N, C-alpha and C positions, 0 to 999 in steps of 0.2 A: 809464490808460495800461498797456500789457503791459510788465513789467519786465523780461522777457527780450530785448527788443529794443533796451533801452538798453545793453546791452554792445557795440552795433555804434559806439562813439565811436572816431574815427580810424581806422575801417576805409575801404577804397576801393572805390567800385564800378566795376567793369570794365567790366560790360556790361549791357545790358538784351535781354530777348527775350521777344516775346508769342508763347506756346505755344498755339495753337489746337486741337492735339489733346487736350491736358491743361485746356484753360480757365483759364490761368494767364498772370499777368505775372511774370518770373524774371528778379531783379537777381543779377547773378554778382558776387560781394564776395570781397576779399582781406581780412582781419582783420588787425588791427596785428602779431599772432603768425605772420602769413604764411600763414596757413592758408585755404584757399578755402572757401567755401561758396555755396549757391544759396538765395536768400530768393526762395519763391513766393506769391506773391499770388492766391489761388483765387478764381475767378470774378469777376475784376475787372469793374466797369461804366465805369468813368471813370479817366484817367490824364491828368495835365497835367505837364509836365516843361520845366524851361528851364536854359539855361547847363551843357549836357553840354559837358565838355571832356576833354581828355586826362588830365587828373587830376580826380577827383571823391572828395573827403574827406568822411566823413558826420561833422557833429558830433553829431546826435542823430536817431533816427527816433521820434516820437510816434505814438502810435495812440489815436483818438478814436472813441467811439461818435457815431451821427447826433443824438443829443441834448446832446452837449458839444462841438460844434466851436466853438472859439475865435472873436472877433469877427475878430481879424486874418487868419484864414484864408478867413472868409466874405467879408470886404473883399477879399482880394488873388483869390479864385477866385471868382467870381459863379456859375459851374455847382456849387458846393456848396449854394446855394439849395434846391434839391429835395431835398436829401439832409435838410437841417437841418429841413425842412418835414413831413416823415414819409415820404418816398418811399425806397425801400430798406431799409426797418427793419432787416434782419438784417444790414446791411453796416457796415462800420467804415472809417474814412478813416485812412490812413499819413500824416504830413507828413515828407520828408524835409528836414531843416534842414542843410544844407552848413556846413563850414569853406572848402571850395573847390568849385567846379563845381557839378555836378545839384542843382537844388532841384525839390521838387514834391510832388504828392499822388497817391493811389493810392486809390480807393473798392474794397472787397473782402470778400468775404463769410468768406474763412479765410486762416489764414497757415502755411506750412511753412517749416522750414530744414532743408538737408542739407548734408552735407559732402562735398567733393569729392574 
């Protein structure tokens, strides 16, 4: 798991953008200290979100390699079976675990974070 991503506890997801020009999926996030950032998931091949609401507070974002996907995610997201079976070997899986609102997964190659 990526330790830097753990600092987003209690941050709020304000928007999601698929950026086809940059081949990324971008989460617009306001941190608990009110700073705004963009978390860009580069070269996404899959995303599955549910419960996007007016308030979307992150409990944690966990990052897994394709061979370390926990059973609860494999059971919840059947589309991860191809990834755990060796497809997309250079990709990682982000699981957004919410306190409130948005929950989901993103399968991606790289991750960048930029202040706004």
